[in-house]
C-alpha positions as CSV (number, residue, x, y, z in Angstrom):
1,X,0.0,0.0,0.1
2,X,1.3,3.4,-1.0
3,X,2.4,5.6,1.9
4,X,-0.6,8.1,2.5
5,X,0.8,10.2,5.3
6,X,-0.2,13.9,4.6
7,X,3.0,16.0,4.6
8,X,3.4,20.0,4.5
9,X,3.8,21.4,0.9
10,X,6.9,23.1,2.1
11,X,8.8,19.7,2.4
12,X,7.0,17.6,0.0
13,X,9.9,17.7,-2.6
14,X,12.7,17.3,-0.4
15,X,15.4,14.6,-1.0
16,X,16.2,14.4,2.7
17,X,15.1,16.5,5.8
18,X,15.0,16.5,9.5
19,X,12.0,17.6,11.6
20,X,12.7,18.8,15.1
21,X,9.8,19.1,17.5
22,X,10.5,22.1,19.9
23,X,7.5,21.2,22.0
24,X,9.0,17.8,22.7
25,X,12.4,19.5,23.8
26,X,10.4,21.9,26.2
27,X,8.4,18.9,27.7
28,X,11.6,16.8,28.1
29,X,13.2,19.8,29.9
30,X,10.2,20.1,32.3
31,X,10.2,16.5,33.1
32,X,14.0,16.6,33.8
33,X,13.5,19.6,36.1
34,X,10.7,17.8,37.9
35,X,13.0,14.7,38.3
36,X,16.0,16.5,39.4
37,X,16.7,18.2,42.8
38,X,18.6,21.1,40.9
39,X,17.3,24.6,41.0
40,X,18.8,25.7,37.6
41,X,19.4,24.0,34.2
42,X,21.8,24.5,31.4
43,X,20.8,23.0,28.1
44,X,23.8,22.0,25.9
45,X,23.4,23.6,22.6
46,X,27.0,23.3,21.4
47,X,27.7,21.6,17.9
48,X,24.4,23.1,16.6
49,X,22.4,21.6,19.5
50,X,23.7,18.2,18.7
51,X,22.4,18.7,15.1
52,X,19.1,19.9,16.5
53,X,19.5,23.6,15.4
54,X,20.9,25.7,18.0
55,X,20.1,29.1,16.6
56,X,16.5,28.0,15.8
57,X,15.5,26.3,19.0
58,X,17.2,28.4,21.5
59,X,15.2,31.5,21.2
60,X,12.1,29.3,21.9
61,X,13.5,27.7,25.0
62,X,14.7,30.7,26.9
63,X,12.1,30.7,29.5
64,X,12.8,27.0,30.1
65,X,16.7,27.2,30.4
66,X,18.8,29.4,32.9
67,X,21.8,28.8,30.9
68,X,22.7,27.6,27.3
69,X,26.1,25.8,27.0
70,X,28.2,26.3,23.9
71,X,31.8,25.2,22.8
72,X,33.0,28.5,21.5
73,X,32.8,32.2,21.3
74,X,31.3,32.0,17.7
75,X,28.5,29.6,18.9
76,X,27.6,32.1,21.8
77,X,27.6,35.1,19.3
78,X,25.4,33.0,16.9
79,X,22.8,32.7,19.8
80,X,23.0,36.4,20.7
81,X,22.5,37.5,17.1
82,X,19.5,35.0,16.8
83,X,17.5,36.4,19.6
84,X,18.8,34.9,22.8
85,X,18.7,37.8,25.2
86,X,17.3,36.3,28.5
87,X,19.3,33.2,29.2
88,X,23.1,33.3,30.1
89,X,25.4,31.6,27.7
90,X,28.4,29.6,29.2
91,X,31.3,28.7,27.0
92,X,32.1,25.2,28.3
93,X,35.5,24.9,26.6
94,X,38.7,26.6,26.6
95,X,38.8,29.4,24.0
96,X,41.7,31.1,22.0
97,X,43.2,34.1,23.9
98,X,42.3,36.3,20.9
99,X,38.6,35.5,21.7
100,X,38.6,37.4,24.9
101,X,37.3,40.8,23.7
102,X,34.0,39.5,22.3
103,X,33.1,38.0,25.6
104,X,32.3,41.6,26.8
105,X,30.6,42.7,23.7
106,X,28.1,39.7,23.7
107,X,27.8,39.0,27.3
108,X,29.2,35.6,27.3
109,X,30.5,33.6,30.3
110,X,33.9,32.0,29.9
111,X,35.3,28.9,31.7
112,X,38.6,29.5,33.5
113,X,40.5,26.2,33.1
114,X,44.1,27.3,33.2
115,X,46.2,30.2,34.5
116,X,47.5,31.9,31.5
117,X,43.8,32.5,30.4
118,X,43.0,33.8,33.9
119,X,45.8,36.3,33.6
120,X,44.9,37.7,30.2
121,X,41.2,37.8,31.2
122,X,42.1,39.8,34.5
123,X,44.2,42.3,32.3
124,X,41.3,42.8,29.9
125,X,38.8,43.4,32.7
126,X,41.2,46.0,34.3
127,X,41.9,47.7,30.9
128,X,38.1,48.0,30.3
129,X,37.3,48.6,33.9
130,X,34.4,46.3,33.6
131,X,33.3,43.2,35.5
132,X,32.7,39.9,33.8
133,X,30.9,36.6,35.2
134,X,33.1,33.5,34.9
135,X,32.8,29.6,35.7
136,X,35.7,27.7,37.0
137,X,36.4,24.1,35.9
138,X,38.0,21.5,38.3
139,X,39.5,18.3,36.7
140,X,38.2,15.6,39.0
141,X,39.3,12.7,36.5
142,X,38.4,13.7,33.0
143,X,41.9,14.3,32.3
144,X,41.2,16.8,29.5
145,X,40.6,20.4,30.8
146,X,40.4,22.2,34.1
147,X,42.5,22.9,37.2
148,X,43.7,19.8,39.2
149,X,42.1,19.9,42.7
150,X,45.2,21.2,44.3
151,X,45.6,23.9,41.7
152,X,41.9,24.9,42.0
153,X,42.2,25.4,45.8
154,X,44.7,28.1,45.1
155,X,42.9,29.7,42.3
156,X,39.5,30.0,43.7
157,X,40.4,32.5,46.4
158,X,42.2,34.6,43.7
159,X,39.1,34.7,41.7
160,X,36.8,35.5,44.5
161,X,38.9,38.3,45.7
162,X,39.2,40.0,42.4
163,X,36.9,43.0,42.1
164,X,36.5,42.4,38.3
165,X,35.6,38.7,38.3
166,X,32.2,37.4,39.3
167,X,32.4,33.8,40.1
168,X,29.2,32.5,38.8
169,X,29.8,28.8,39.1
170,X,32.2,25.9,39.5
171,X,31.8,22.7,37.4
172,X,33.4,19.4,36.6
173,X,33.0,16.9,33.8
174,X,32.1,13.3,34.4
175,X,34.3,10.9,32.3
176,X,32.3,7.6,32.8
177,X,28.9,8.3,34.3
178,X,27.2,5.9,32.0
179,X,29.9,3.0,32.4
180,X,32.2,3.2,35.5
181,X,30.0,4.0,38.3
182,X,32.7,3.6,41.1
183,X,34.9,6.0,39.3
184,X,31.9,8.5,39.1
185,X,31.3,8.2,42.7
186,X,35.0,9.2,43.4
187,X,34.7,12.1,41.1
188,X,31.5,13.4,42.9
189,X,33.3,12.9,46.3
190,X,36.4,14.7,45.1
191,X,34.4,17.6,43.7
192,X,32.4,18.1,46.9
193,X,35.6,18.1,48.9
194,X,37.0,20.9,46.8
195,X,34.2,23.2,47.1
196,X,33.8,22.9,50.9
197,X,34.2,26.3,52.5
198,X,33.0,28.3,49.5
199,X,30.5,30.5,51.0
200,X,30.1,33.2,48.4
201,X,26.4,33.6,47.7
202,X,25.0,32.6,44.4
203,X,28.0,30.5,43.3
204,X,26.4,27.4,41.4
205,X,27.9,24.1,41.7
206,X,27.5,21.7,38.7
207,X,28.3,18.0,37.8
208,X,25.5,16.2,36.3
209,X,25.2,15.5,32.5
210,X,22.5,13.4,31.2
211,X,23.8,10.1,32.6
212,X,24.6,11.8,35.8
213,X,21.0,13.1,36.0
214,X,19.9,9.6,35.7
215,X,22.3,7.5,37.6
216,X,23.5,9.8,40.4
217,X,21.0,12.0,42.2
218,X,23.7,13.2,44.7
219,X,25.4,14.9,41.6
220,X,22.4,17.2,40.8
221,X,23.8,20.0,43.0
222,X,22.4,23.5,42.0
223,X,22.8,23.2,38.2
224,X,22.2,20.3,35.9
225,X,23.6,20.2,32.3
226,X,21.4,17.9,30.2
227,X,22.1,17.2,26.5
228,X,21.1,14.0,25.1
229,X,18.2,13.6,27.7
230,X,16.7,16.9,26.7
231,X,16.6,16.0,23.0
232,X,14.8,12.8,23.9
233,X,17.8,10.4,23.4
234,X,18.3,8.0,26.4
235,X,21.9,7.3,27.4
236,X,22.8,3.8,26.8
237,X,23.6,2.7,30.3
238,X,22.0,3.3,33.5
239,X,23.0,2.1,36.9
240,X,19.7,0.9,38.3
241,X,16.0,1.4,37.5
242,X,14.2,2.7,40.4
243,X,10.5,3.7,39.7
244,X,11.3,7.4,39.4
245,X,13.9,6.8,36.6
246,X,11.8,4.5,34.8
247,X,8.7,7.0,34.8
248,X,11.3,9.7,33.5
249,X,12.5,7.6,30.7
250,X,9.0,6.4,29.7
251,X,7.9,10.0,29.4
252,X,11.0,11.4,27.5
253,X,10.2,11.7,23.8
254,X,12.8,12.0,20.9
255,X,12.6,15.5,19.4
256,X,14.2,14.7,16.0
257,X,13.1,12.6,13.0
258,X,15.1,12.0,9.9
259,X,13.3,11.5,6.4
260,X,14.2,10.8,3.0
261,X,12.6,9.5,-0.3
262,X,12.5,6.6,-2.7
263,X,13.9,7.8,-5.9
264,X,14.3,4.6,-7.8
265,X,13.3,0.8,-7.9
266,X,15.4,-1.9,-9.3
267,X,14.2,-5.5,-10.0
268,X,17.5,-7.3,-9.7
269,X,17.9,-11.0,-10.4
270,X,19.5,-13.5,-8.1
271,X,23.3,-13.0,-8.0
272,X,23.2,-9.3,-8.8
273,X,25.7,-7.1,-6.8
274,X,24.4,-3.9,-5.2
275,X,26.5,-0.8,-4.9
276,X,30.4,-0.2,-4.7
277,X,32.5,-3.2,-4.0
278,X,29.6,-5.6,-4.5
279,X,29.4,-6.0,-0.7
280,X,25.8,-7.2,-1.0
281,X,24.9,-10.0,-3.5
282,X,21.1,-10.8,-4.0
283,X,20.4,-14.4,-2.7
284,X,17.1,-14.3,-4.7
285,X,15.3,-12.1,-7.3
286,X,15.0,-8.9,-5.3
287,X,13.2,-5.4,-5.4
288,X,15.7,-2.9,-4.3
289,X,14.7,0.7,-3.6
290,X,17.1,3.6,-4.0
291,X,16.9,6.3,-1.2
292,X,18.0,9.8,-1.8
293,X,20.5,10.1,1.1
294,X,24.0,9.1,2.0
295,X,27.1,9.8,3.9
296,X,27.3,13.2,2.4
297,X,24.1,13.9,4.4
298,X,25.6,12.3,7.5
299,X,24.4,8.7,7.1
300,X,27.2,6.6,8.6
301,X,29.1,4.5,6.0
302,X,29.2,1.8,8.7
303,X,25.5,1.3,8.2
304,X,26.5,-0.8,5.0
305,X,24.5,-4.0,5.2
306,X,23.6,-3.3,8.9
307,X,21.2,-0.3,9.0
308,X,17.4,-0.4,8.8
309,X,14.7,2.0,7.6
310,X,11.0,2.3,7.8
311,X,8.8,2.3,4.7
312,X,5.1,2.0,4.4
313,X,5.2,1.1,8.2
314,X,7.6,-1.9,7.6
315,X,11.3,-2.4,8.4
316,X,13.6,-2.6,5.5
317,X,17.3,-3.6,5.5
318,X,20.1,-1.4,4.0
319,X,21.9,-3.4,1.5
320,X,25.3,-2.6,-0.3
321,X,27.7,0.1,0.6
322,X,26.3,3.5,1.6
323,X,27.1,6.0,-1.1
324,X,27.7,9.8,-0.7
325,X,24.2,10.7,-2.0
326,X,22.3,7.4,-2.1
327,X,21.8,4.2,-0.2
328,X,19.7,1.1,-1.1
329,X,17.2,-1.0,0.8
330,X,15.6,-4.4,0.0
331,X,11.8,-3.9,-0.3
332,X,11.2,-7.3,-1.7
333,X,8.7,-8.2,1.2
334,X,6.9,-4.7,1.4
335,X,3.8,-4.0,-0.6
336,X,3.2,-1.0,-2.5
337,X,6.5,0.7,-2.6
338,X,6.5,3.6,-5.1
339,X,8.9,6.2,-6.2
340,X,8.4,9.1,-3.9
341,X,7.5,7.3,-0.9
342,X,8.8,8.8,2.4
343,X,11.5,6.8,4.0
344,X,12.1,7.1,7.8
345,X,15.6,6.9,8.8
346,X,15.1,8.1,12.5
347,X,11.7,8.3,13.9
348,X,8.2,6.6,14.0
349,X,6.1,5.1,11.4
350,X,2.9,3.1,12.4
351,X,3.9,0.8,15.4
352,X,7.6,0.8,14.4
353,X,10.3,3.2,15.6
354,X,13.9,3.7,14.9
355,X,15.8,5.5,17.6
356,X,19.1,7.4,17.4
357,X,20.6,4.9,19.7
358,X,19.6,2.1,17.3
359,X,21.4,3.9,14.4
360,X,24.4,4.3,16.7
361,X,24.5,0.5,17.6
362,X,24.3,-0.4,14.0
363,X,27.1,2.1,13.1
364,X,29.2,0.9,16.1
365,X,29.4,4.6,17.5
366,X,27.7,6.7,20.1
367,X,24.3,8.5,19.7
368,X,26.1,12.1,19.9
369,X,27.9,11.3,16.6
370,X,24.8,10.3,14.7
371,X,22.9,13.6,15.2
372,X,25.9,15.9,15.2
373,X,27.0,14.5,11.8
374,X,23.7,15.3,10.1
375,X,25.0,17.5,7.3
376,X,24.3,21.2,6.8
377,X,22.7,20.4,3.3
378,X,19.9,18.4,5.3
379,X,16.9,20.8,5.6
380,X,15.8,21.3,9.1
381,X,12.1,21.8,9.7
382,X,11.3,23.2,13.2
383,X,7.9,22.5,14.7
384,X,5.7,22.8,17.7
385,X,3.6,19.8,17.5
386,X,2.3,19.7,13.9
387,X,2.8,23.5,13.2
388,X,5.8,24.5,11.3
389,X,7.4,27.6,12.8
390,X,10.7,27.8,10.8
391,X,12.6,26.1,8.1
392,X,16.4,26.1,7.6
């Protein structure tokens, strides 16, 4: 039977497009806040909001998020220039020293994670005679950025006593909150030990990412930093399944769907090879559908002979090597396939669903990479429920 789902005229001719439901993100954030003990929330919108469209979704989520977390000054400027005026913007990663001046112009909060940056930032505040808010990062075991605990104990008083620096918060990154629970507990203990005695009013302490929110309630502190979970992508591992966690995970909904189209149908006899390298050989006479997407759109090459799609409410296997602009699926057992049919790469169709975590498993990678690698040439359609509010 031919796919009869009604689709908006704006996207009816697209070869591949993503739909992002901002209402679902907002509801996920509400559920996370309800579950968490934290008073404030930072939504990670770095890397184009994990592929969900940072400059489009952030303006609509300002009343839901105290902070937005970005990776660079450029990402912060993009949010400011696209209407984010109410929420604070924290740059989570170290930035080039040459990027210090725009921090003042665009009201961005830098993270202090090493001494040279601190010295240059202080010099710039003194030159401008202007105060700036900052966060400080403590390395409790990530081994990537931040002050080691013994260094942090010396630096924190210096920041607190500087009239031009407003210490807004202190955070650390979990390295293994989805896998090594013993090590994560040690990180929590080490962090809490290092913030003892900090009595300055208003300093926010922050540890919990998405896995931390689920697995370690004692890591919630004052500020949580969800990423995957807010976008409706469930982290792969959790420590236990108490009823409160199960309730949260049942109610979290994925915000992103990814669609493409059937652009060709091939009746291939038994023994025919499909795609580059003939990595798939038809074991019987087969109907192969050609779908208008590939690794140039961010579809992982590792899905070759492993991935699945939904077509007319049924699952279909990817066959042959994923190409730059096309991939092939075996639709021999699916009735009514026509050129122009919509193909679901991520999302729901009938009673079937393909999650980001499913695609990550087939591609032998992590969910973050699947959504982050969706190419700029993939049109993004931003919705509130069924209503389209913006198209990129």
